N, C-alpha and C positions, 0 to 999 in steps of 0.2 A: 813379350812382356809380361803378361798374365802368369805365367808358367814359372816364372823367377819369381813373382810375389806369393804363390803358395809354396811355394820349394822355401823361400826365406818366412814364410810365418809358421809355416810347419817346424823347419830349426829352430827358429827363437821359441815357438811353443815348447818343442822337447829341451830344448835346453833349460827354461823357465820352471816347467814340472820337474825335471833334475834337481836343480836348487833349491827349492823349495820342500822336495822329499828331502833330499840330503841333513837339509837343517831342520826339519821339524819331525819327521816319520823316523830318524835315523835308529838303527836298530842298536844304537850301543847306547842310546837313551832310555831305552826300555828299561834298564836295570838298575835304575840312579832312583835314589829316594828322593821325592820332594824336597822335604824339609832341609836335609845335607845339601843340596843344590843350592837351594835357596839362603843355606848360612855360608855356603863359598861363591855367594855373588851372582850365581849364576842367574841373567834374565830369560834366555828364551835357549832352547825351544822348552814350552811348561806343558809339552803331551808326557808326561813320566809315570812311573808305574803305579803315583799315588792317584793319579786322573787326570785330568788335561786343569790345571791350575791358571788363576790370570793373579797380577801382582798391584790389586786395586788400593783405595784406602777404605777402608771399611768392607771387604771382601774379604771373608776367610771360609 
């Protein structure tokens, strides 16, 4: 039973890491202009060529 637990834990962790990485650190986003992305309604990811941006009231 403990071996199954560790195998599942590692498998789920790898799957989660892949999901987070593919959403927030995908290289396709590196060349996207921040202002253009915001104008097109893109909300995530905000790790873009212009730097890390978050859409908050009063944050520029």
